[in-house]
PAZAPA-4460 file (N, C-alpha, C; in steps of 0.05 Angstrom, whole numbers, plus 32768, in hexadecimal, padded with zeros to 4 digits):
% residues 73
    n_x    n_y    n_z   ca_x   ca_y   ca_z    c_x    c_y    c_z   seq   type   mol
   8631   7DA9   7D9F   8619   7D99   7D9D   8621   7D7C   7DA3     1      M     A
   8610   7D6E   7DB1   8616   7D52   7DB7   8615   7D41   7D9E     2      K     A
   861F   7D29   7DA1   8621   7D17   7D8A   8606   7D0F   7D7F     3      T     A
   85F3   7D09   7D90   85D9   7CFF   7D86   85C5   7D13   7D7E     4      G     A
   85C9   7D2D   7D85   85B5   7D41   7D7F   85B0   7D46   7D61     5      M     A
   85C5   7D47   7D51   85C0   7D4A   7D34   85B0   7D33   7D28     6      P     A
   85B6   7D1A   7D32   85A8   7D03   7D28   858A   7D04   7D31     7      L     A
   8585   7D0D   7D49   856A   7D0F   7D52   855A   7D23   7D41     8      I     A
   8567   7D3A   7D3B   8559   7D4F   7D2B   8555   7D44   7D0E     9      I     A
   8569   7D37   7D03   8566   7D2C   7CE8   8550   7D16   7CE7    10      I     A
   8550   7D05   7CFB   853C   7CF0   7CFC   8520   7CFA   7CFF    11      G     A
   851C   7D0E   7D10   8501   7D19   7D13   84F8   7D27   7CF9    12      I     A
   850A   7D35   7CEC   8502   7D41   7CD2   84FC   7D2C   7CBD    13      S     A
   850C   7D17   7CBC   8506   7D01   7CA9   84EB   7CF5   7CAF    14      M     A
   84E4   7CF1   7CC8   84CA   7CE5   7CD0   84B3   7CF8   7CC7    15      F     A
   84B6   7D12   7CCC   84A1   7D25   7CC4   849E   7D26   7CA6    16      V     A
   84B4   7D26   7C97   84B3   7D26   7C7A   84A5   7D0C   7C70    17      I     A
   84AC   7CF6   7C7C   849F   7CDC   7C74   8481   7CDC   7C7A    18      G     A
   8479   7CE8   7C90   845C   7CEA   7C96   844E   7CFB   7C81    19      L     A
   845B   7D12   7C7A   844F   7D24   7C67   844C   7D16   7C4C    20      M     A
   8461   7D08   7C43   8460   7CFA   7C29   844B   7CE4   7C29    21      L     A
   8448   7CD6   7C40   8436   7CC0   7C41   8419   7CCA   7C42    22      F     A
   8413   7CDE   7C52   83F7   7CE6   7C56   83ED   7CFB   7C42    23      Y     A
   83FF   7D0B   7C36   83F5   7D20   7C24   83F2   7D17   7C07    24      L     A
   83FE   7D01   7C00   83FB   7CF7   7BE5   83E4   7CE3   7BE3    25      I     A
   83D1   7CE9   7BD2   83BA   7CD7   7BCF   83C1   7CC1   7BBB    26      E     A
   83BA   7CA9   7BC1   83BF   7C93   7BAE   83AD   7C97   7B95    27      P     A
   83B8   7C92   7B7E   83A8   7C96   7B66   83B4   7C88   7B4F    28      G     A
   83AF   7C93   7B38   83B8   7C86   7B1F   83D6   7C8A   7B1A    29      E     A
   83E2   7C9F   7B25   83FE   7CA5   7B1F   8410   7C93   7B2F    30      N     A
   8421   7C83   7B21   8433   7C71   7B2F   844A   7C80   7B3C    31      D     A
   8452   7C97   7B31   8468   7CA6   7B3D   8460   7CB1   7B59    32      N     A
   8447   7CBA   7B5C   843E   7CC3   7B76   843C   7CAC   7B8A    33      L     A
   8434   7C95   7B80   8432   7C7D   7B92   844E   7C75   7B9B    34      E     A
   8462   7C78   7B8A   847E   7C72   7B91   8488   7C86   7BA6    35      F     A
   8481   7C9F   7BA3   8489   7CB4   7BB6   847C   7CAF   7BD1    36      I     A
   8463   7CA6   7BD1   8455   7CA0   7BEA   8462   7C88   7BF8    37      K     A
   846A   7C74   7BE9   8479   7C5D   7BF5   8494   7C66   7BFF    38      N     A
   84A1   7C78   7BF2   84BB   7C82   7BFC   84B7   7C92   7C15    39      M     A
   84A0   7C9F   7C18   8499   7CAD   7C31   8498   7C9A   7C48    40      G     A
   848D   7C82   7C43   848C   7C6E   7C58   84A8   7C66   7C60    41      T     A
   84B9   7C61   7C4D   84D5   7C59   7C52   84E4   7C70   7C61    42      F     A
   84E1   7C88   7C59   84EE   7C9F   7C65   84E5   7CA2   7C82    43      V     A
   84CB   7C9F   7C87   84C0   7CA1   7CA2   84CB   7C8C   7CB5    44      G     A
   84CB   7C73   7CAB   84D6   7C5E   7CBC   84F4   7C61   7CC1    45      L     A
   8502   7C69   7CAC   851F   7C6E   7CB0   8523   7C85   7CC3    46      T     A
   8512   7C99   7CC3   8514   7CB0   7CD5   8511   7CA7   7CF2    47      G     A
   84FF   7C94   7CF7   84FB   7C89   7D12   8514   7C7B   7D1B    48      M     A
   8521   7C6C   7D09   853A   7C5E   7D10   8551   7C71   7D16    49      G     A
   8553   7C86   7D06   8568   7C9A   7D0A   8564   7CA9   7D24    50      V     A
   854A   7CAF   7D2A   8544   7CBD   7D44   854C   7CAB   7D5B    51      T     A
   8546   7C91   7D5A   854D   7C7F   7D6F   856B   7C7D   7D72    52      L     A
   8579   7C7C   7D5C   8597   7C7B   7D5D   85A2   7C94   7D69    53      A     A
   8596   7CAB   7D63   859F   7CC4   7D6E   859B   7CC6   7D8C    54      G     A
   8584   7CBC   7D95   857E   7CBB   7DB2   8592   7CA9   7DC0    55      I     A
   8597   7C92   7DB5   85AA   7C7F   7DC2   85C6   7C8B   7DC2    56      L     A
   85CF   7C98   7DAD   85E9   7CA5   7DAD   85EB   7CBB   7DC1    57      L     A
   85D5   7CCA   7DC4   85D4   7CE0   7DD8   85D7   7CD4   7DF4    58      Y     A
   85C8   7CBF   7DF9   85C9   7CB3   7E14   85E4   7CA6   7E1A    59      L     A
   85F0   7C9A   7E06   860A   7C8C   7E0B   8620   7CA0   7E0F    60      I     A
   861F   7CB7   7E00   8636   7CCA   7E01   8634   7CDE   7E18    61      S     A
   8620   7CDB   7E29   861F   7CEE   7E40   8636   7CE8   7E53    62      R     A
   8640   7CFD   7E5F   8655   7CFA   7E73   8649   7CF6   7E8E    63      N     A
   8650   7CE0   7E9A   8645   7CDA   7EB4   8658   7CE5   7EC9    64      E     A
   864D   7CED   7EE0   865D   7CF8   7EF5   866D   7CE1   7F02    65      Q     A
   8686   7CE6   7F07   8696   7CD1   7F13   868D   7CCC   7F30    66      P     A
   8690   7CB3   7F39   8688   7CAC   7F54   869E   7CB5   7F67    67      I     A
   8697   7CC5   7F7A   86AA   7CCF   7F8E   86A8   7CBD   7FA7    68      K     A
   86BD   7CAF   7FAC   86BE   7C9E   7FC3   86CE   7CAA   7FDA    69      E     A
   86C3   7CAA   7FF1   86D0   7CB6   8008   86D8   7C9F   801B    70      N     A
   86F2   7C9A   801E   86FB   7C84   802F   8704   7C8E   804A    71      Y     A
   8700   7CA8   8050   8709   7CB3   8069   86F5   7CAE   8080    72      D     A
   86DE   7CA6   8079   86C8   7CA5   808D   86C7   7C8C   809C    73      G     A
***
């Protein structure tokens, strides 16, 4: 597996978990649930950053084809 692929998968899963925590928890009287909702925001934003880092690592670590120069022509 390439270097960036596990980071991309982890980042996307963090983003989805953050979305679920943010949108499924209703704000109310319970401060613990409000804290978990705020942590969902943090996890989602961190997931976007991890996904971007994984994409960049994947693009940087690709093997490029060497340039073949023909001087006989």
